[in-house]
LUMLO-856463 format. One record per residue: residue in three letters; y, x negated, z negated of N, C-alpha, C in turn; residue number from 1. Coordinates in steps of 0.2 Angstrom, whole numbers, plus 5000, padded with zeros to 4 digits. Example, Ala and Ser with C-alpha at 12.3 -4.5 7.8 and 13.67 -1.06 7.14 Angstrom:
<recs>
residuo|nv|nu|nw|cav|cau|caw|cv|cu|cw|num
ALA|4972|4934|4961|4978|4938|4961|4984|4934|4961|1
SER|4989|4936|4965|4995|4932|4964|5000|4936|4961|2
</recs>
This chain:
<recs>
residuo|nv|nu|nw|cav|cau|caw|cv|cu|cw|num
MET|4993|4996|5000|5000|5000|5001|5008|4995|4999|1
SER|5010|4995|5004|5016|4992|5004|5023|4995|5008|2
GLU|5027|4994|5007|5034|4997|5011|5039|4993|5013|3
GLU|5041|4992|5018|5047|4987|5023|5052|4987|5019|4
ILE|5054|4981|5014|5059|4979|5010|5067|4977|5013|5
PRO|5071|4982|5012|5076|4979|5015|5079|4973|5013|6
LYS|5087|4969|5017|5090|4964|5013|5096|4966|5010|7
LYS|5097|4974|5009|5104|4976|5005|5101|4983|5001|8
GLY|5103|4984|4997|5102|4989|4996|5108|4995|4992|9
TRP|5108|5001|4989|5112|5003|4987|5114|5002|4979|10
GLY|5122|5003|4976|5122|5002|4969|5129|5004|4967|11
GLY|5129|5006|4961|5137|5005|4960|5140|5002|4957|12
VAL|5145|4997|4957|5149|4994|4957|5154|4993|4951|13
VAL|5155|4991|4947|5160|4993|4941|5166|4989|4944|14
VAL|5173|4994|4945|5179|4990|4948|5182|4991|4940|15
ASN|5188|4986|4941|5191|4983|4933|5190|4985|4928|16
GLU|5184|4982|4926|5181|4980|4922|5185|4981|4915|17
ALA|5183|4981|4910|5184|4979|4903|5192|4982|4902|18
SER|5192|4989|4906|5197|4992|4906|5197|5000|4908|19
LYS|5201|5003|4901|5203|5010|4902|5202|5013|4912|20
ASP|5205|5009|4914|5204|5013|4923|5200|5010|4927|21
PHE|5193|5006|4922|5187|5005|4924|5185|5011|4930|22
TYR|5182|5009|4937|5178|5017|4939|5173|5012|4944|23
ILE|5168|5018|4946|5161|5017|4950|5164|5017|4959|24
ASP|5163|5011|4962|5162|5009|4969|5155|5007|4970|25
VAL|5151|5015|4974|5146|5015|4977|5146|5013|4983|26
ARG|5141|5007|4981|5142|5003|4990|5132|5002|4992|27
ASN|5133|5001|4997|5125|5000|5001|5124|4993|5005|28
ASP|5129|4988|5000|5126|4981|5005|5124|4975|4997|29
LEU|5122|4979|4991|5120|4974|4985|5113|4971|4988|30
PRO|5113|4964|4988|5108|4961|4990|5100|4962|4985|31
VAL|5095|4962|4990|5090|4964|4985|5088|4957|4984|32
PRO|5087|4957|4978|5084|4952|4976|5077|4949|4974|33
GLU|5073|4944|4974|5067|4939|4976|5063|4939|4969|34
PRO|5058|4941|4966|5054|4943|4960|5048|4933|4961|35
ALA|5052|4933|4953|5050|4926|4950|5045|4927|4951|36
ASP|5040|4922|4949|5032|4922|4949|5031|4927|4945|37
ASP|5033|4930|4938|5031|4933|4932|5035|4940|4933|38
GLU|5040|4942|4939|5042|4945|4940|5038|4954|4945|39
LEU|5041|4958|4943|5040|4964|4947|5047|4967|4951|40
LEU|5047|4965|4959|5052|4969|4961|5052|4977|4963|41
VAL|5057|4980|4960|5057|4986|4957|5063|4991|4963|42
ARG|5060|4997|4967|5063|5000|4970|5066|5005|4966|43
LEU|5070|5008|4964|5072|5013|4958|5073|5020|4963|44
ASN|5072|5024|4960|5073|5031|4965|5078|5034|4960|45
CYS|5079|5034|4956|5084|5036|4949|5088|5032|4945|46
THR|5094|5034|4941|5095|5030|4935|5099|5038|4933|47
GLY|5096|5036|4927|5102|5039|4921|5108|5037|4918|48
LEU|5115|5042|4917|5119|5039|4915|5120|5040|4908|49
CYS|5121|5037|4905|5121|5036|4898|5128|5032|4894|50
MET|5130|5035|4888|5137|5034|4887|5139|5026|4885|51
SER|5133|5022|4885|5130|5015|4884|5134|5012|4890|52
ASP|5134|5015|4896|5134|5012|4903|5145|5012|4902|53
ILE|5147|5016|4900|5155|5019|4897|5156|5012|4893|54
HIS|5154|5010|4888|5155|5007|4883|5153|4998|4887|55
ASN|5149|4997|4891|5148|4991|4894|5153|4990|4901|56
MET|5157|4996|4903|5161|4994|4908|5167|4994|4906|57
MET|5168|4996|4898|5175|4996|4897|5175|4990|4892|58
ASN|5168|4989|4891|5168|4981|4885|5172|4983|4880|59
ASP|5172|4989|4874|5177|4991|4871|5171|4988|4865|60
TRP|5165|4986|4863|5161|4986|4859|5163|4975|4857|61
VAL|5160|4973|4853|5160|4966|4851|5154|4963|4854|62
GLN|5155|4962|4860|5151|4957|4864|5155|4956|4871|63
PRO|5151|4952|4876|5154|4949|4881|5155|4952|4887|64
LYS|5159|4952|4890|5160|4957|4896|5154|4956|4902|65
MET|5151|4961|4904|5145|4959|4910|5148|4953|4915|66
SER|5155|4954|4917|5153|4949|4923|5154|4941|4919|67
GLU|5154|4940|4913|5150|4934|4912|5145|4932|4911|68
PHE|5141|4935|4914|5132|4936|4915|5132|4937|4922|69
GLY|5137|4937|4926|5136|4938|4932|5134|4945|4935|70
VAL|5134|4948|4931|5132|4957|4931|5138|4962|4934|71
ARG|5136|4965|4940|5140|4971|4942|5139|4977|4942|72
CYS|5131|4979|4941|5130|4986|4940|5126|4986|4933|73
THR|5130|4992|4930|5128|4993|4921|5122|4996|4921|74
GLY|5118|5001|4920|5114|5005|4919|5107|5003|4914|75
HIS|5103|5007|4912|5097|5007|4907|5092|5009|4905|76
GLU|5091|5014|4911|5085|5020|4910|5086|5022|4919|77
GLY|5081|5017|4922|5079|5020|4929|5070|5023|4931|78
ALA|5071|5023|4935|5062|5024|4936|5064|5025|4944|79
GLY|5057|5021|4945|5056|5019|4953|5047|5017|4954|80
VAL|5047|5014|4958|5042|5010|4961|5040|5003|4962|81
VAL|5036|4999|4960|5033|4991|4961|5034|4991|4970|82
VAL|5038|4986|4972|5037|4987|4979|5034|4979|4981|83
LYS|5034|4974|4976|5032|4967|4977|5031|4964|4970|84
LEU|5027|4961|4970|5024|4956|4964|5025|4949|4966|85
GLY|5028|4946|4959|5028|4940|4960|5022|4938|4959|86
LYS|5023|4929|4962|5014|4927|4965|5011|4926|4959|87
LYS|5012|4926|4950|5010|4926|4945|5008|4931|4942|88
VAL|5009|4937|4943|5009|4942|4942|5001|4945|4942|89
SER|4998|4947|4936|4992|4952|4933|4990|4954|4939|90
SER|4983|4955|4941|4979|4958|4945|4982|4968|4943|91
ALA|4983|4967|4936|4985|4975|4932|4989|4979|4936|92
TRP|4994|4975|4940|5000|4978|4943|4998|4977|4950|93
LYS|5001|4983|4955|5001|4982|4961|5006|4986|4966|94
VAL|5006|4985|4970|5013|4988|4975|5011|4995|4974|95
GLY|5016|4999|4971|5016|5007|4972|5017|5008|4967|96
ASP|5016|5004|4959|5013|5007|4954|5021|5012|4950|97
ARG|5022|5016|4950|5028|5019|4945|5028|5017|4940|98
VAL|5036|5015|4938|5037|5011|4933|5044|5012|4930|99
GLY|5046|5010|4924|5052|5013|4920|5056|5008|4918|100
ILE|5063|5007|4919|5067|5000|4915|5071|5005|4910|101
LYS|5069|5000|4903|5073|5003|4896|5082|4997|4896|102
PRO|5083|4999|4891|5087|4997|4890|5087|4990|4887|103
LEU|5080|4987|4887|5080|4980|4885|5076|4977|4889|104
LEU|5077|4972|4893|5076|4971|4901|5067|4967|4899|105
ASP|5069|4962|4893|5064|4958|4890|5066|4956|4883|106
VAL|5060|4954|4881|5062|4950|4874|5057|4944|4873|107
CYS|5061|4940|4868|5057|4933|4868|5049|4933|4866|108
HIS|5046|4937|4864|5038|4939|4862|5035|4933|4858|109
ASN|5041|4930|4854|5037|4925|4849|5041|4923|4843|110
CYS|5044|4929|4841|5048|4929|4834|5046|4934|4828|111
GLU|5047|4935|4823|5046|4938|4819|5046|4948|4820|112
SER|5051|4950|4822|5053|4954|4826|5047|4956|4831|113
CYS|5047|4952|4836|5042|4956|4841|5034|4954|4838|114
TRP|5033|4950|4835|5024|4950|4830|5025|4955|4827|115
ASN|5030|4959|4825|5028|4966|4822|5029|4972|4825|116
GLY|5032|4972|4830|5033|4979|4834|5038|4981|4834|117
ARG|5043|4977|4832|5049|4979|4830|5055|4974|4835|118
GLU|5052|4971|4842|5055|4971|4848|5061|4972|4850|119
ASN|5062|4977|4847|5069|4982|4849|5076|4976|4846|120
TYR|5073|4972|4839|5078|4969|4837|5077|4961|4838|121
CYS|5075|4960|4843|5074|4954|4843|5080|4949|4846|122
SER|5082|4945|4843|5089|4942|4844|5089|4938|4848|123
ASN|5085|4936|4852|5085|4934|4860|5082|4939|4866|124
ALA|5084|4947|4863|5084|4953|4869|5088|4950|4875|125
ASN|5087|4952|4880|5088|4953|4887|5091|4960|4889|126
TYR|5098|4961|4887|5101|4967|4888|5102|4970|4896|127
THR|5099|4975|4898|5099|4979|4905|5106|4980|4904|128
GLY|5109|4979|4912|5116|4982|4912|5120|4977|4908|129
LEU|5118|4972|4905|5124|4970|4902|5122|4962|4903|130
MET|5117|4960|4902|5115|4953|4902|5111|4950|4909|131
SER|5107|4956|4911|5103|4955|4919|5107|4964|4921|132
PRO|5108|4963|4929|5110|4968|4933|5104|4974|4931|133
GLY|5109|4980|4929|5106|4984|4925|5102|4992|4934|134
THR|5101|4998|4932|5099|5002|4936|5103|5008|4937|135
TYR|5111|5003|4939|5114|5006|4944|5113|5004|4951|136
GLN|5109|5001|4952|5107|4998|4958|5100|5000|4960|137
GLN|5100|4999|4966|5092|5003|4969|5087|4997|4968|138
TYR|5087|4994|4969|5083|4986|4969|5084|4983|4964|139
LEU|5081|4980|4959|5081|4974|4955|5074|4972|4952|140
VAL|5075|4965|4949|5068|4962|4947|5066|4965|4939|141
SER|5061|4966|4937|5059|4967|4931|5050|4963|4928|142
PRO|5052|4957|4922|5047|4954|4918|5040|4959|4920|143
ALA|5035|4957|4922|5029|4963|4921|5027|4963|4915|144
ILE|5029|4959|4910|5024|4958|4904|5029|4965|4899|145
TYR|5037|4967|4902|5039|4970|4897|5041|4977|4902|146
THR|5039|4979|4907|5038|4984|4910|5035|4991|4909|147
THR|5038|4996|4910|5034|5002|4906|5033|5005|4912|148
ARG|5024|5008|4912|5020|5012|4916|5022|5019|4914|149
ILE|5023|5023|4921|5025|5030|4921|5019|5034|4923|150
PRO|5017|5036|4921|5011|5041|4922|5013|5046|4926|151
ASP|5010|5050|4932|5009|5051|4937|5010|5059|4935|152
GLU|5010|5062|4931|5011|5070|4930|5020|5069|4927|153
VAL|5022|5062|4927|5030|5063|4925|5034|5062|4929|154
PRO|5038|5065|4932|5044|5065|4937|5050|5061|4936|155
ASP|5051|5056|4940|5056|5052|4939|5062|5055|4934|156
GLU|5065|5059|4937|5071|5061|4935|5069|5066|4927|157
VAL|5066|5065|4925|5061|5066|4919|5061|5058|4915|158
ALA|5056|5054|4919|5055|5048|4915|5062|5042|4917|159
GLY|5065|5041|4918|5072|5038|4920|5076|5040|4911|160
PRO|5077|5046|4910|5080|5044|4903|5078|5045|4898|161
ILE|5069|5045|4897|5065|5045|4892|5066|5038|4891|162
MET|5066|5031|4896|5067|5026|4895|5073|5023|4889|163
CYS|5077|5026|4888|5084|5027|4883|5083|5031|4879|164
SER|5085|5037|4881|5088|5040|4877|5081|5043|4873|165
ALA|5077|5045|4875|5072|5050|4872|5068|5044|4866|166
SER|5067|5038|4869|5063|5034|4865|5068|5031|4858|167
THR|5076|5030|4860|5078|5030|4857|5077|5033|4851|168
MET|5078|5041|4850|5078|5045|4845|5070|5045|4842|169
HIS|5066|5045|4847|5058|5043|4843|5059|5037|4837|170
ARG|5062|5033|4841|5063|5025|4837|5065|5028|4828|171
ALA|5073|5032|4828|5076|5033|4824|5072|5039|4819|172
LEU|5067|5044|4823|5065|5050|4819|5059|5047|4815|173
ILE|5055|5040|4818|5049|5037|4816|5053|5033|4810|174
GLU|5059|5029|4812|5061|5026|4805|5064|5030|4801|175
SER|5064|5035|4800|5069|5041|4797|5063|5043|4790|176
GLY|5057|5042|4793|5052|5044|4787|5050|5053|4785|177
LEU|5055|5056|4790|5055|5065|4788|5049|5066|4791|178
LYS|5048|5072|4787|5042|5075|4787|5042|5082|4792|179
PRO|5037|5085|4792|5036|5092|4796|5039|5095|4790|180
GLY|5043|5100|4793|5047|5106|4789|5053|5104|4787|181
ALA|5055|5098|4789|5061|5094|4785|5067|5097|4792|182
TRP|5073|5098|4787|5078|5102|4791|5081|5094|4796|183
VAL|5083|5091|4800|5087|5087|4803|5092|5090|4808|184
VAL|5097|5087|4805|5106|5088|4810|5104|5083|4814|185
PHE|5107|5087|4821|5110|5081|4826|5119|5085|4828|186
PRO|5122|5079|4825|5129|5079|4830|5130|5076|4834|187
GLY|5131|5081|4841|5133|5079|4847|5124|5081|4851|188
GLY|5123|5086|4847|5115|5088|4849|5116|5091|4857|189
GLY|5120|5093|4860|5120|5094|4866|5121|5089|4872|190
GLY|5121|5082|4869|5123|5078|4875|5115|5076|4878|191
GLY|5115|5071|4879|5107|5068|4884|5105|5066|4878|192
VAL|5107|5060|4872|5103|5059|4868|5101|5065|4863|193
GLY|5106|5069|4860|5104|5071|4856|5099|5080|4858|194
VAL|5100|5080|4865|5093|5086|4866|5088|5083|4866|195
GLN|5087|5075|4869|5080|5072|4866|5077|5074|4858|196
GLY|5082|5071|4854|5080|5071|4847|5078|5079|4845|197
ILE|5083|5083|4848|5079|5089|4847|5072|5092|4848|198
GLN|5069|5092|4855|5066|5091|4857|5059|5086|4854|199
LEU|5061|5081|4849|5056|5075|4849|5055|5079|4841|200
ALA|5061|5081|4839|5061|5083|4830|5056|5090|4830|201
ARG|5058|5095|4835|5052|5101|4836|5047|5099|4837|202
ALA|5044|5094|4841|5039|5093|4843|5033|5088|4837|203
MET|5038|5085|4832|5034|5082|4825|5034|5088|4819|204
GLY|5037|5094|4820|5037|5099|4816|5044|5100|4812|205
MET|5049|5096|4814|5056|5097|4810|5059|5103|4812|206
ARG|5063|5104|4807|5067|5108|4811|5075|5109|4811|207
PRO|5075|5107|4818|5083|5104|4820|5089|5108|4820|208
ILE|5094|5105|4820|5102|5109|4820|5106|5107|4823|209
ALA|5108|5109|4829|5113|5106|4833|5118|5106|4832|210
ILE|5124|5102|4832|5130|5101|4831|5136|5099|4837|211
ASP|5137|5105|4841|5141|5104|4846|5146|5109|4847|212
GLY|5149|5108|4854|5154|5114|4855|5152|5117|4862|213
GLY|5154|5123|4864|5154|5127|4870|5147|5131|4870|214
LYS|5147|5135|4874|5142|5139|4877|5138|5137|4880|215
ASN|5137|5133|4885|5134|5127|4888|5130|5125|4887|216
LYS|5132|5123|4879|5128|5118|4875|5126|5121|4870|217
GLU|5126|5126|4869|5123|5130|4863|5117|5132|4866|218
LYS|5118|5134|4871|5110|5138|4875|5105|5132|4879|219
LEU|5109|5126|4879|5105|5119|4880|5101|5119|4876|220
CYS|5103|5118|4868|5102|5115|4864|5096|5121|4859|221
LEU|5100|5128|4861|5092|5131|4857|5088|5131|4863|222
SER|5087|5132|4869|5083|5130|4874|5076|5126|4875|223
MET|5081|5119|4869|5075|5114|4869|5073|5114|4863|224
GLY|5077|5119|4859|5072|5119|4853|5075|5119|4848|225
ALA|5082|5119|4844|5085|5119|4839|5084|5128|4837|226
GLU|5084|5126|4829|5083|5133|4828|5092|5136|4825|227
LYS|5095|5132|4822|5101|5133|4823|5107|5127|4825|228
PHE|5113|5133|4829|5117|5128|4835|5123|5130|4830|229
VAL|5128|5124|4827|5135|5125|4824|5140|5122|4829|230
ASP|5144|5129|4833|5149|5126|4837|5154|5125|4833|231
PHE|5158|5117|4834|5161|5115|4829|5170|5115|4834|232
LYS|5169|5120|4840|5175|5122|4842|5178|5129|4838|233
GLU|5172|5134|4836|5172|5141|4831|5174|5138|4824|234
VAL|5168|5136|4824|5167|5135|4817|5174|5132|4810|235
LYS|5174|5135|4807|5181|5130|4802|5179|5125|4799|236
ASP|5173|5127|4794|5169|5123|4791|5163|5123|4793|237
VAL|5162|5115|4797|5154|5114|4800|5150|5111|4794|238
PRO|5153|5109|4790|5146|5107|4786|5144|5111|4779|239
ALA|5148|5116|4778|5147|5123|4776|5142|5126|4780|240
ALA|5143|5127|4786|5138|5131|4788|5131|5125|4791|241
VAL|5132|5120|4790|5125|5115|4791|5123|5117|4784|242
ILE|5124|5117|4778|5122|5119|4772|5119|5124|4773|243
GLU|5123|5129|4772|5122|5136|4774|5114|5135|4778|244
ALA|5115|5135|4784|5107|5137|4790|5103|5132|4787|245
ALA|5103|5123|4781|5096|5124|4778|5097|5125|4773|246
ASP|5094|5131|4771|5092|5134|4765|5097|5135|4759|247
GLY|5102|5134|4762|5110|5135|4757|5108|5126|4753|248
VAL|5103|5122|4754|5104|5116|4750|5107|5111|4754|249
GLY|5104|5109|4760|5109|5104|4763|5103|5101|4769|250
ALA|5103|5095|4772|5100|5093|4776|5093|5089|4774|251
HIS|5089|5087|4777|5085|5082|4777|5085|5075|4777|252
GLY|5090|5078|4784|5090|5072|4789|5096|5073|4792|253
VAL|5102|5067|4794|5105|5067|4800|5106|5061|4805|254
VAL|5105|5065|4810|5103|5059|4818|5109|5059|4821|255
VAL|5114|5055|4819|5120|5054|4822|5120|5052|4828|256
THR|5121|5056|4833|5121|5055|4841|5130|5053|4844|257
ALA|5133|5055|4840|5142|5060|4843|5146|5054|4838|258
TRP|5147|5047|4838|5153|5045|4833|5156|5048|4829|259
GLN|5158|5055|4832|5165|5058|4830|5166|5059|4824|260
ALA|5157|5061|4823|5154|5067|4818|5153|5059|4811|261
TYR|5154|5056|4811|5153|5051|4806|5159|5053|4799|262
LYS|5163|5056|4802|5168|5059|4794|5166|5062|4791|263
ASP|5161|5066|4792|5157|5072|4790|5149|5072|4786|264
VAL|5148|5067|4789|5141|5066|4788|5138|5066|4783|265
MET|5140|5064|4777|5137|5066|4771|5137|5070|4767|266
LYS|5144|5075|4769|5143|5081|4768|5138|5086|4772|267
PHE|5134|5083|4777|5128|5090|4779|5122|5089|4773|268
ILE|5124|5083|4770|5117|5085|4766|5117|5090|4759|269
GLY|5124|5090|4757|5123|5095|4752|5122|5093|4746|270
THR|5116|5097|4742|5112|5093|4735|5107|5091|4737|271
ARG|5103|5090|4743|5099|5087|4746|5099|5080|4741|272
LYS|5093|5080|4739|5090|5072|4735|5085|5068|4743|273
GLY|5087|5064|4741|5086|5059|4747|5084|5060|4754|274
SER|5089|5059|4756|5091|5064|4763|5092|5057|4766|275
ARG|5089|5057|4771|5092|5052|4779|5094|5052|4784|276
ILE|5101|5046|4784|5106|5049|4787|5105|5041|4794|277
MET|5104|5043|4798|5103|5038|4803|5106|5038|4808|278
VAL|5109|5031|4809|5115|5028|4810|5115|5026|4817|279
ILE|5117|5028|4822|5113|5029|4830|5120|5027|4834|280
ALA|5125|5033|4835|5131|5032|4837|5134|5027|4835|281
LEU|5140|5023|4843|5142|5017|4842|5148|5018|4846|282
PRO|5154|5019|4842|5160|5020|4845|5163|5013|4846|283
ALA|5169|5011|4848|5172|5008|4850|5174|5003|4845|284
ALA|5173|4995|4844|5176|4993|4839|5181|4993|4835|285
GLY|5179|4995|4828|5187|4996|4824|5187|5003|4823|286
GLU|5184|5009|4827|5187|5014|4828|5184|5018|4819|287
VAL|5177|5016|4817|5174|5020|4811|5172|5015|4807|288
LEU|5174|5016|4799|5173|5011|4793|5168|5017|4790|289
LEU|5160|5017|4789|5158|5022|4785|5157|5017|4775|290
GLY|5159|5023|4771|5159|5019|4764|5160|5026|4761|291
SER|5157|5027|4755|5160|5032|4749|5158|5028|4744|292
GLU|5159|5033|4737|5158|5031|4731|5151|5029|4731|293
PRO|5151|5024|4726|5144|5022|4725|5137|5027|4721|294
SER|5143|5030|4719|5139|5037|4714|5134|5041|4719|295
THR|5141|5045|4724|5137|5046|4731|5129|5045|4731|296
TRP|5129|5040|4732|5123|5036|4735|5119|5036|4730|297
VAL|5120|5033|4725|5116|5035|4719|5112|5041|4716|298
PHE|5115|5045|4715|5115|5053|4712|5110|5056|4717|299
ASN|5112|5053|4723|5109|5057|4728|5104|5055|4730|300
ASN|5099|5047|4728|5095|5043|4733|5097|5047|4738|301
LEU|5103|5041|4741|5103|5044|4750|5103|5038|4753|302
HIS|5097|5039|4757|5097|5033|4763|5100|5032|4768|303
VAL|5105|5029|4769|5108|5028|4777|5106|5020|4780|304
ILE|5103|5022|4787|5098|5017|4790|5101|5016|4797|305
GLY|5101|5011|4798|5104|5009|4804|5097|5011|4811|306
SER|5098|5013|4817|5093|5013|4821|5094|5009|4830|307
LEU|5091|5007|4831|5092|5004|4838|5087|5006|4843|308
VAL|5088|5004|4849|5084|5009|4856|5078|5007|4852|309
GLY|5072|5010|4858|5066|5011|4856|5062|5005|4859|310
THR|5056|5002|4855|5051|5000|4859|5048|5003|4864|311
MET|5043|4995|4865|5038|4996|4872|5032|5003|4868|312
GLN|5031|5005|4864|5027|5011|4862|5029|5018|4861|313
ASP|5037|5016|4859|5043|5024|4858|5042|5025|4866|314
ALA|5044|5019|4870|5043|5025|4878|5037|5025|4879|315
ALA|5030|5023|4879|5025|5028|4880|5023|5032|4877|316
ALA|5025|5033|4870|5022|5038|4866|5028|5044|4868|317
CYS|5034|5044|4871|5039|5050|4872|5037|5052|4880|318
LEU|5034|5046|4885|5030|5048|4890|5024|5053|4890|319
ASP|5021|5051|4886|5014|5057|4883|5017|5062|4882|320
TYR|5022|5062|4877|5025|5071|4875|5027|5073|4883|321
ALA|5030|5070|4886|5032|5075|4892|5026|5075|4897|322
LYS|5019|5072|4895|5013|5072|4901|5011|5080|4897|323
ARG|5012|5080|4891|5009|5086|4888|5015|5093|4889|324
GLY|5021|5091|4890|5025|5097|4891|5027|5097|4883|325
LEU|5029|5095|4882|5034|5094|4875|5041|5090|4875|326
LEU|5042|5088|4882|5046|5084|4883|5051|5088|4890|327
LYS|5054|5093|4889|5057|5096|4896|5062|5091|4898|328
PRO|5063|5095|4905|5068|5090|4909|5076|5093|4906|329
ILE|5080|5087|4905|5087|5090|4904|5091|5087|4907|330
SER|5091|5085|4913|5095|5082|4918|5096|5087|4924|331
GLU|5102|5085|4925|5105|5088|4931|5105|5084|4938|332
VAL|5102|5083|4941|5102|5078|4946|5105|5081|4952|333
ARG|5108|5074|4955|5113|5072|4959|5112|5066|4965|334
GLY|5117|5069|4968|5115|5063|4974|5121|5056|4972|335
ARG|5121|5053|4979|5126|5045|4977|5133|5050|4977|336
GLY|5133|5052|4981|5140|5054|4983|5144|5058|4977|337
GLN|5141|5060|4972|5144|5064|4964|5144|5058|4961|338
TRP|5141|5051|4962|5139|5047|4957|5147|5045|4953|339
ALA|5151|5044|4956|5159|5040|4953|5162|5045|4949|340
GLU|5162|5052|4953|5164|5056|4947|5158|5058|4940|341
SER|5154|5059|4941|5148|5060|4937|5151|5057|4930|342
VAL|5152|5048|4933|5153|5046|4926|5159|5046|4922|343
GLN|5165|5048|4927|5170|5049|4922|5170|5054|4918|344
GLN|5167|5061|4922|5165|5065|4918|5160|5065|4910|345
LEU|5157|5058|4912|5153|5060|4907|5159|5052|4899|346
ARG|5164|5050|4904|5168|5047|4900|5172|5052|4896|347
ARG|5172|5060|4898|5177|5063|4897|5172|5067|4890|348
GLY|5168|5066|4891|5165|5069|4887|5160|5077|4888|349
GLU|5161|5079|4895|5161|5085|4900|5153|5085|4901|350
VAL|5147|5082|4898|5142|5083|4901|5136|5087|4896|351
ALA|5134|5092|4898|5128|5093|4893|5121|5090|4896|352
GLY|5117|5088|4892|5111|5087|4893|5114|5080|4898|353
ARG|5109|5076|4901|5109|5071|4906|5111|5072|4914|354
ILE|5112|5067|4915|5116|5066|4922|5110|5062|4924|355
VAL|5108|5064|4931|5103|5058|4933|5105|5058|4942|356
ILE|5105|5051|4944|5109|5050|4952|5100|5047|4954|357
ASP|5098|5052|4958|5094|5053|4963|5098|5046|4971|358
PHE|5095|5041|4969|5097|5037|4974|5093|5037|4983|359
ASN|5092|5043|4983|5087|5046|4988|5092|5050|4992|360
ARG|5097|5052|4989|5100|5058|4989|5107|5057|4990|361
GLU|5110|5059|4997|5117|5059|4999|5122|5063|4992|362
</recs>
């Protein structure tokens, strides 16, 4: 099984990097790379659009610019097919295999984090779309050892966002230690990450409460398994509404996927003891400072836990959930012609669920 590999491919190149005036220039003249001995050449069929992409292009986190690594295309949740193998790639791989590209393109495989199944915290990780070319381009290379296989039963538009949003939520829920029956709140529940969290929490037996604004996001969250929806645009006292929904006591857990909620996050637990607050959303540097009186933590046995992206194991687990029908499609699939504007809509907070760009559609 083989296909003709062109010399040039599609890509969304960032213009005016590290500026609020950045935009995407969609081009069809990006050179197709050659895989190294241990790499796969992947032709992506689609990429999801994630808020982390916006931060990478604006460079408002404490990190180097994409251009310092020679990267012009961000993105880190892609789905596609292997079109060429490096000379030393194992026979376990073949041309035509369906694969996904994750937020970490590779890790060192030789540190304490990697040895303990926590490679998402590898200090030598290679971040896709920042340190290496990302999924905003049609062709890219990926280390065979860290590339995720996609089951035939899971379509590309579902698999792409699983690589980041779903696996990140799976890792957070696992690390939270929350049990079936626990009330878990998702501020930003109508976004691409939050909706995945709602579905996974429901599949794990938890009771999701979504916080977001607008009828479209309410409909989406409830259709994905949220037991309650709190509209911050309509409700004057959001924490009170959350506490009332959670048996009048408060949430067992809060998974923060919208950084604007940090100011209220400790209010959602009410009088519940031993609650878990999972810190995931990353605002621009200097935007938010978390803290409170020590007595708040002590008397409530409060746990505040940071959680990064998912591991290879998390990606595989989420793909299995999707294969079993427990992770539903959350994406609006658009063609290349809508790519640039879709990125700006995401930046402005106008997207419910996820947008996936189909490279094979105008």
